C-alpha positions in Angstrom: 11.5 -25.8 9.2 12.4 -23.1 6.8 15.9 -21.9 6.9 15.9 -18.4 5.5 19.7 -18.0 5.9 20.4 -20.4 3.2 18.7 -18.5 0.4 20.3 -15.0 0.5 23.0 -13.3 -1.3 23.2 -9.6 -0.2 25.7 -6.8 0.2 26.0 -3.9 2.5 26.9 -0.4 1.3 27.6 3.0 2.6 28.4 6.4 1.1 31.9 7.7 0.5 33.5 5.2 2.9 31.0 5.8 5.7 29.8 3.0 7.9 27.6 0.5 6.2 24.0 1.4 6.5 21.8 -0.4 4.1 21.4 -3.9 2.7 21.1 -4.2 -1.1 19.3 -7.3 -2.3 17.8 -8.4 -5.6 14.0 -8.4 -5.9 14.0 -12.2 -6.5 15.9 -13.0 -3.3 13.9 -10.5 -1.3 10.7 -12.2 -2.5 12.2 -15.6 -1.4 13.1 -14.2 2.0 9.7 -12.6 2.5 7.9 -15.7 1.5 10.1 -17.8 3.8 9.1 -15.7 6.8 5.4 -15.5 5.9 5.3 -19.3 5.4 7.0 -19.8 8.7 4.1 -17.7 10.3 1.6 -20.3 9.0 0.8 -19.5 5.4 0.7 -22.1 2.7 3.3 -21.6 0.0 0.8 -20.1 -2.5 -0.3 -17.5 -0.1 3.2 -16.7 1.0 4.3 -16.1 -2.6 1.3 -13.8 -3.3 2.0 -11.7 -0.2 5.7 -11.6 -0.8 5.2 -10.6 -4.5 2.9 -7.8 -3.5 5.3 -6.4 -0.8 8.4 -6.6 -2.9 6.5 -5.1 -5.7 5.9 -2.1 -3.5 9.6 -1.9 -2.8 10.4 -2.1 -6.5 8.1 0.8 -7.2 9.8 3.0 -4.6 7.1 2.6 -1.9 9.2 1.1 0.9 6.4 2.1 3.3 4.2 -0.7 1.9 7.0 -3.2 1.3 8.8 -5.9 3.3 9.0 -3.5 6.3 5.4 -4.5 7.0 6.3 -8.2 7.6 7.3 -7.8 11.3 3.8 -6.3 12.1 2.1 -9.1 10.1 4.0 -11.8 12.0 3.0 -10.2 15.3 -0.6 -9.9 14.2 -0.6 -13.6 13.2 0.8 -14.6 16.6 -1.9 -12.7 18.5 -4.7 -13.9 16.3 -5.5 -10.6 14.7 -4.4 -11.8 11.2 -5.5 -15.2 10.0 -3.4 -17.1 7.5 -4.8 -19.0 4.5 -8.2 -17.2 4.3 -10.1 -16.3 1.1 -12.7 -13.8 0.1 -16.1 -15.1 1.2 -19.0 -13.9 -1.0 -21.8 -12.6 1.4 -23.9 -10.6 -1.0 -24.3 -10.9 -4.8 -26.3 -8.4 -6.9 -25.3 -8.8 -10.5 -22.4 -6.4 -11.1 -22.0 -5.8 -7.3 -20.4 -8.3 -5.0 -19.7 -7.9 -1.3 -17.0 -10.0 0.3 -15.9 -10.8 3.9 -12.1 -11.1 4.2 -12.2 -13.1 7.4 -9.3 -11.0 8.6 -7.0 -12.8 6.2 -4.1 -11.3 4.3 -5.5 -8.3 2.4 -3.1 -8.9 -0.5 -4.8 -12.2 -1.2 -8.4 -11.1 -0.4 -8.4 -7.9 -2.3 -6.8 -9.5 -5.3 -9.6 -12.2 -5.3 -12.3 -9.5 -5.1 -10.7 -7.5 -7.9 -10.7 -10.6 -10.1 -14.4 -11.0 -9.6 -15.0 -7.4 -10.3 -13.1 -7.6 -13.5 -15.2 -10.6 -14.6 -18.4 -8.7 -13.7 -17.2 -5.7 -15.7 -16.5 -7.9 -18.7 -20.1 -9.2 -18.4 -22.0 -6.0 -17.4 -19.5 -3.2 -18.3 -19.3 -2.5 -14.6 -18.0 -4.6 -11.6 -18.1 -3.3 -8.0 -16.8 -5.1 -5.0 -17.2 -4.2 -1.3 -14.7 -5.7 1.1 -15.3 -6.2 4.8 -13.1 -7.3 7.7 -9.8 -7.6 5.9 -6.3 -7.2 7.2 -4.0 -4.7 5.6 -4.6 -4.7 1.8 -1.2 -3.1 1.2 -0.4 -1.0 -1.8 -3.8 -0.3 -3.4 -2.2 0.4 -6.8 -1.5 -3.3 -7.2 -5.3 -3.9 -7.6 -5.5 -1.0 -10.2 -2.6 -2.7 -12.0 -4.6 -6.0 -12.0 -7.6 -4.2 -13.6 -5.4 -2.3 -16.0 -3.8 -5.5 -17.2 -7.3 -6.6 -18.3 -7.9 -3.3 -20.1 -10.2 -1.9 -17.4 -10.5 1.4 -15.5 -10.2 1.1 -11.7 -11.4 3.3 -8.9 -10.7 2.4 -5.3 -11.5 3.8 -1.8 -10.1 2.3 1.4 -10.7 3.1 5.0 -8.0 2.2 7.6 -8.8 1.2 11.2 -5.7 0.8 13.4 -5.3 0.5 17.2 -5.5 4.3 17.4 -6.7 7.0 14.9 -3.6 8.9 13.8 -4.8 11.4 11.2 -6.2 14.7 12.5 -9.3 16.2 10.7 -9.0 19.7 9.3 -9.1 22.1 12.2 -8.4 19.4 14.8 -5.3 18.4 16.7 -6.2 14.8 17.6 -6.5 11.8 15.2 -9.9 10.8 13.9 -9.1 9.0 10.7 -6.6 6.6 9.2 -4.5 7.3 6.1 -7.5 6.3 4.0 -6.1 5.9 0.4 -7.7 6.5 -2.9 -6.6 5.0 -6.2 -7.5 5.5 -9.8 -6.1 3.6 -12.8 -6.8 4.5 -16.4 -5.5 2.3 -19.3 -3.9 5.0 -21.4 -1.9 3.4 -24.3 0.8 6.0 -24.5 4.5 5.2 -24.5 4.8 5.7 -20.8 2.1 3.3 -19.8 -1.1 3.7 -17.9 -2.1 6.4 -15.5 -2.0 5.2 -12.0 -2.9 7.6 -9.2 -2.5 6.1 -5.7 -2.3 8.2 -2.6 -3.0 8.4 1.1 -5.2 11.3 2.1 -2.5 12.2 4.7 0.5 14.1 3.5 2.5 10.9 4.1 1.6 7.3 4.6 2.3 6.1 8.1 4.8 3.6 6.7 6.8 6.5 5.2 7.2 8.0 8.7 8.5 4.6 9.9 11.0 4.5 7.0 12.2 8.1 7.7 12.7 7.2 11.3 14.7 4.1 10.5 16.9 6.1 8.0 17.4 9.0 10.5 15.7 11.5 8.2 13.4 14.5 9.0 9.9 14.7 7.6 8.9 17.5 5.3 7.1 20.4 7.1 3.3 20.2 7.4 3.1 16.4 7.8 2.9 15.9 11.5 1.8 17.5 14.7 2.6 16.5 18.3 -0.1 15.9 21.0 -0.3 19.6 21.7 -1.0 20.4 18.0 2.5 21.8 17.4 4.2 21.1 14.1 7.2 18.8 14.1 9.5 17.2 11.4 10.8 14.5 13.8 9.4 11.1 12.8 10.1 9.7 16.2 7.3 11.9 17.6 4.8 9.8 15.8 5.9 6.6 17.6 6.7 8.2 21.0 3.7 10.5 21.4 0.5 8.5 20.9 -1.5 11.8 20.8 0.5 13.0 17.8 -1.2 13.0 14.4 -0.6 13.1 10.7 -2.1 15.9 8.8 -4.1 15.6 5.6 -2.6 17.0 2.4 -4.2 20.1 1.1 -6.0 21.0 4.3 -9.8 20.6 4.2 -9.8 19.0 0.7 -8.0 15.8 1.6 -9.7 15.8 5.0 -13.0 15.7 3.1 -11.6 12.8 1.0 -10.7 10.9 4.1 -14.3 11.2 5.3 -15.5 10.1 1.9 -13.3 6.9 2.3 -15.0 6.2 5.6 -18.5 6.5 4.0 -17.7 4.6 0.8 -15.3 1.9 2.1 -16.6 1.6 5.6 -20.3 2.5 5.9 -21.4 1.5 2.3 -19.6 -1.8 2.2 -20.7 -2.9 5.8 -17.1 -3.1 6.9 -17.6 -0.4 9.5 -16.2 3.1 10.1 -13.6 4.4 12.5 -14.8 5.5 15.9 -13.7 5.1 19.5 -15.6 1.8 20.0 -13.5 0.0 17.3 -10.1 1.3 18.3 -7.5 -0.5 20.4 -7.4 -3.8 18.5 -3.8 -4.9 17.6 -4.2 -5.0 13.8 -4.8 -3.0 10.7 -8.3 -3.5 9.4 -9.4 -2.3 6.0 -12.7 -1.8 4.3 -12.6 -1.3 0.5 -14.8 -0.2 -2.3 -13.5 -1.2 -5.7 -15.1 -0.1 -9.0 -14.0 -1.6 -12.3 -15.2 -0.2 -15.6 -15.0 -1.5 -19.1 -14.0 1.5 -21.2 -15.4 -0.3 -24.3 -18.9 0.3 -23.0 -18.4 4.0 -23.1 -17.4 4.4 -26.7 -14.8 3.4 -29.3 -11.6 2.4 -27.6 -9.5 4.0 -30.2 -11.2 7.3 -29.6 -10.8 7.0 -25.8 -7.2 6.1 -26.1 -6.5 9.0 -28.5 -8.1 11.5 -26.1 -6.2 10.0 -23.1 -2.9 10.3 -25.0 -3.7 13.8 -26.2 -4.2 15.1 -22.7 -1.1 13.3 -21.4 1.0 14.8 -24.2 -0.5 18.2 -23.5 0.3 18.0 -19.8 3.8 16.8 -20.4 4.5 19.6 -22.9 4.6 22.1 -20.0 8.0 23.7 -19.5 9.9 22.3 -16.5 9.9 24.3 -13.3 13.2 25.7 -11.9 13.7 22.7 -9.5 12.1 20.1 -11.7 13.6 17.4 -13.9 10.4 17.4 -16.0 6.7 17.0 -15.8 5.5 13.6 -14.6 2.1 12.0 -14.6 0.7 9.6 -12.0 2.6 6.3 -12.5 5.8 7.8 -13.8 7.7 7.8 -10.4 6.9 4.1 -9.9 8.0 3.2 -13.4 11.3 5.1 -12.9 11.9 3.4 -9.5 11.2 -0.1 -11.1 13.7 0.5 -13.9 16.4 1.5 -11.4 15.7 -1.1 -8.6 15.2 -4.0 -11.0 18.9 -3.5 -12.0 20.6 -2.1 -8.9 18.6 -4.1 -6.4 16.5 -3.0 -3.5 18.1 -1.1 -0.6 16.7 -2.1 2.8 17.7 0.0 5.8 19.5 -1.8 8.6 16.8 -1.3 11.2 14.2 -2.9 8.9 16.7 -5.7 8.0 17.2 -6.4 11.7 13.4 -6.5 12.3 13.0 -8.9 9.4 15.6 -11.1 11.0 13.8 -11.0 14.4 10.5 -11.9 12.7 12.2 -14.8 10.9 13.5 -16.1 14.3 10.1 -15.7 15.9 8.6 -18.1 13.3 11.4 -20.6 13.5 12.9 -19.8 10.1 16.1 -18.4 11.5 17.6 -15.0 10.6 20.1 -14.6 7.7 23.6 -15.2 8.8 25.2 -12.2 7.2 26.6 -8.8 8.2 
């Protein structure tokens, strides 16, 4: 039996003497705690480490929506058989640079990483590597797979469709959910001082996990993110959980709504994973389909020229004067780099609701909650 309580050193903090609200914990100890719970749910140590590294990596980068707060849902899904521990990507179709995998409803953090590694190898051989991913549990933060390709000097483009028990993103002009959050990710290995460009976004104004985090922290949502079951705008994150007919809205109106449909076509229909529709709803899990495209930039021209052009446009963009409420122009990837620099030193703040849910998940798998606070 794992005893998670024995591995933690954390502290609570508040603001200006107020009641303690958050837990602050180092990334390393949070990884150990996360791996402990995931192992207790049935994963071998190697899988638990991979999943924990991915989740805490999201926390480090400022994306708490895709961090350790997902673990309670994962544990529940394992317990009901909707998530299968210790699975690997199964190759079901091989066509040179194109490989199609079945994820066997295993941890998406493992499956998608394995598929990305194959696509990187195919891109090294052919200049292009494409993977389609079917029947996979939540792949987590898609930017992690872009980072994997970027580390190999490759360009990455990814599309994901999201099937959950109920569709919670309304299409443009509608007031009931028909899509998931359906993220898109693009990574480009620019060699500037700031690092690569990494664009990773949900086609909804907010990822569903960010609504969960806002609710736990007692914060309101920005306007234009959520409507209730009657189609009325609301900034109360609790509505999303209490009114099952409420829906997230796409960012940018019809444009992102169109991108959400593109994700269904590319990640769901094209890969064979399946698209969202009434017949597939109601199952107690997150299921992702994914299309990943890896390109070797060296096959397009001289790398020095490509890098120089990339750096030139980044420099040009960042030379724009700051707006009145801005601390400066940022490119895709900058917010994550800033968050990592801060959280690697100061630790990761976990709200008390999420911390309690992690403790409950640890108890469910026989690991025992941490004996603190």
